[in-house]
N, C-alpha and C positions, 0 to 999 in steps of 0.2 A: 504493500500500500504506500509506504514511504517513497519507494522507487517511482511510483506512478505520478506523484505530485509534481506539478510544474510551478516552481516558484514565480516565474514571470506572469503566471495567470493571476497572482495575488498583487500585482503591481500596476498602478495606473500609468507609470512612466517607465523609462529604462535608464537606470543609473543617473548620471548627472543631467540627463535631459529632463528630469523631474524637478530640477532646482527652479527657484523663482526666476522669471525672465529678467534680462538686464534692465528693461524699462521699468518694470514693477519694483525691482530692487532699488533703483535710483530714486523712485518715488517714495519708498518707505524711508530711506536714509535722509531724504530731504525733509520729510515730515518729522523725523526724529531730531534732526539738527545736530550741530557739532557739540563736542564735549571738551572741556579743559582736561589736559593730560599732563602728567609729570614730565620733566625734561628727559628722564631716562627711557620714556617710550619713544623709540627711534622710528618705528614704522607702525602705523595703525590703519584703520579703515579709510582714512582720508584720501589715499591715492588708489584705493581698490587693489592693493597688492595681495600677494598670495598668502601671507602670514604676517602676524605681528612680531615685532622684535623689541625686547627690553634689555637695556644695558645693565650688566651685572657689575659688582664692585671691582672685580678683577680685570675689567675691560672687555670681557667677552660679551656676547649677546645671546639671550635666550630667545629661541624661535618657537612660536606657539600658534597652532592652527587646529581647525576642526572641519571634518567633512563626513557626511553620511547621505545615504540614498536608498531607494527601493531596489528590489532585485532586478538585475539586467540579464542574468543567465539562470539556468535551472539547477545547476550543480551548486549546492550550498558551499562547498569548499572553495570553488572558483569564485563565488560571490565574495567570500571573505578575503581571498587573496587579492582580488581586484580592488576592493574597498580599502584594504591596507595600503597597497601600492599607491592608490589615488591620494589618500591622506598624507602619506609620507612625501609625495611629490611636491607638496607646497613648501616643505622644509628645504628640499633640494633646490627648488626654484629661487630661494633666497640665498643660495650658496652655503646652506647649513648642513650639518650632519645629524640625522635623527638619533635619539637616544632612548626616549620613553614614549609610551603610547597608552591610551585608555580606550576601552571599548565603549561604544554607545549603541544600544540596541532597543528596538521596539518589536515585540513578538506577539502574534495572535495565538495565545496558548490554546484556545478552543478550536483552532483551525489547522495548526501545524504542529507536528511533534517537536518536543524539546530536543530530540536527538539531532534534528536538522540545525537548530541554533548552535548546538555544540560543534557541529561540522563547520558552520560559518566561523565561529570563534577560532577553531583549530586552523583553518585556512589563513585567517588574518595573522595569527601568531606565527605561522610558518614564514610568512613574508616579512614580518617585523624582525624575526630572528635573522633572516637573510640580510636585512638592512643593518644589523647590529643594534637594534632597538629592543627594549624589554617592555612587554605588556604588563602593567602593574595594577590593573583593576579596571573599573568601568562602572556603567550604570545601565540598568534595563528597566523597561516599562512594558505593560501589556497593551496591546492595540486591538481594535475591533476585527480587522481582517488583513490589513496591509503590513508586512514586515518591513523594518528599517534596520540598517546597520551602517556603522562607520567608526571613525576613530578620532580622538584628540591625539595629535602628534606634537612632540616636544623635541627640539634639537638645540644645537649650539653653533655659534660661528664667531669669527672675529668681528667685533662691533664696528671696526673701522673699514671693513671690507664687505659690507652688505651688498648683495646684488638686488637692486630694486627694479620695479617696473617703470619708474618715473624719470629715468636718467638716459633714455635714448636720445640721440642727437642726429641732425641731418648729416648725411654722408656715411653713416653706419650701415652695414649690410645686415639683412635678416636671415637667420638660420633656424631650422626646425630639426628636432632630434628623433621624432617618430612619425610614421605615416598616419594620415587621418582616415576616418571612415568608420570608427567603432560605433558611433551612434546609429548609423544606418544599418550596420550588421546586427547590433543588439535589438533594434526594432524589428528586423527580419526574424531574429530568433523568437521574439515575443509573439509574432504573427505566424510562426511556423513556415516562413518563406525562405529558409536557407538550409544548407546541408551541414553535416557535422564537421567536415574539414574546414569550411569557411568560418564556422563559429569558433572552432578551435584556434584558428589563426588570430581572430580578434581577441580571444582570451589570452593567448600568449603575448600579444602586444600590450594588453592592459595590465598584465601581471609583471611585466618587465619593469624593474626599478629604474629611476632616472639618476641613480648614483654616479655612474660613469660620466654621463653627460654633464652633471653638475660639477664634478671634479674637473672636467675639461674646461668648462666655462670659467670657473674660478681661476684655474691656472693661466688661462689666456687673458684674464682681466677684461671680460666683456663689459659693454656699457650698460646693458639693462637686460632683464629677463622676466619671463612669466611662464607658467605652465598652461597648456591648452586643455581645458575641460569643458564645462557646460555651456559657455558662450560661443564655443566653436573657434576655429583658427582665426577668422577675421574679427570675431567678437572680442577675443582677448587681445588681438593686435590693436583694435580700436581703443580698448581700455589703456594699453601701454602708451599709445600715441596721445590720448587725451591727458594722461598724467604727465607726459613729457613735453607737451606743447608742440607736437610735430605732426607730419603726415607721412604717408608711405606709398610706395608702388610695389605691388605683388605680381610676380610672374606665375600665373595659374598653372602653366605647363611644367613648372619646376617643383610644384608642391607634391611630395610623395603621398601616394594613396594606397590603401589596402585594395586587394583585387575586387572587381565587380561592384564597387560602391556607386559609381555613376549609373550603372544599370539599375540598382535599387532606387536611386533618386528618380530616375525616369519612370519607374513603376509606382512612384509616390509611396514607397515604404519608408516614411519619414516621421520622426517623432514630432510631437507638438512643440517641444522646446526648440527644436531646430527651426521650425517655421517662425517661431517668435524671434529667434536670432536673426533670420533673414529679413523680416519686416523691420527690425530695429536697425539693421545695417543699411537699409535703403536710404536712411537719412544722411549718411556720410560717404557712401560708396559709389564710385563710378564703376559699374560692372563690365564696361567695355563690350566685348562681343559674347559674353557668357550667356548661355541659355538659362532659364530658371532652374533646371536640374543641376547644372554646373554651379550655380550660385548656392544651391542647397548643400552641395558637397563642401564648399568652403565655409559654410555657416554651420555645418553638422556639429551637434552637441557631443563632444567627446567625453569619455570617462577614462581617467588615468592616461591622458595623452602625454605628448612629449614636451620638451622645453623649447620655447620660442625665445631666441636671444637676438639682441642688437649689438653688433660688434664691428670694430674696424677690420678684424680679420677672423677667419674661421676658427672656432674653438678646437675643432677636430674634423678633418675630412672624412674620417671613418664613422663618426657619430652624428654629424650634422649635415644637412642639405641646405644650400643657399636658395632662398625663395623670393628675395626682394631687397628693397633698400628704403631706409628712412630718408625723407626729404623735407624741405621747408614747405609749408602750406597750412591751410586751415587745420586747427587742432582736431586730431582724431580722424581726418579724412583719409580715404584709401582709394587708390586707382588700381584697377586690375587690368593687366595686359595678358595677351595670349589666351589659350583655351585649356581647360582642364583635360588632361590626357586620359584616354580610355584605360 
């Protein structure tokens, strides 16, 4: 009976595609208004960065973040592994090293066996151990029907060497460390519209840690960075550009893709979160010759995506693909050239 349960059938969304859309999030933060913070708070929500950073007495920085979402795959261990890699990615995006983690879970105890929750937690712990982080506890609640899982991730870095999203400058090149398309594939998984091999490739991509890419960007002294998750590639690029006061040109043909994702977009196997991203991007994006399905691919809501960095030189030819350039122009604006490759 446990084997027959499909976790994705208990989910209204797929991974980070279930997060509040960028326009709605901006509205909520505007309603909340700014707060006064101590001088030792070096990075907070003000620039929409990936994690907060607090300066410690020894000159190091504590990196703190939280991420959780609904099931995007049916295997509970895979869901846990993906969620852990996704949460830890925010620490890596700041140039930090994760050291501690806390589980955050909501479980419909009348709908799903507790054994599945244990499998989720085991998968998350496996990835945390691989990252050199220790899971030290957490918090659980009961839910009506929809399960939730994620992690608080805590790491450390040199407080004088934070990699921010707000420090991109014209003339820097843009590099991406993972192919995109996981949102389209996980939506296809939820709808029963993809095969096991295709799904497995997406899982392997999402469970891959950004540790090596982070180390490479820190070593190269990149100008700015963010990780690509629920707002999609161009959505997170827009946030970086707005925080930095710049614009960008993106070569659609250079963006690395997982197989067959453009085909899924053409069939409208698209998460609602991705469509919200696309609508939000219309405000600032010149799509050039892209068709609506090609636009969807570049707006696709990713889960545990790669690092997007702005740098004067490539952090690593083996780990990163060049996809565009930061330029002078209206804050947050993006011009897309070329066509998304099949």
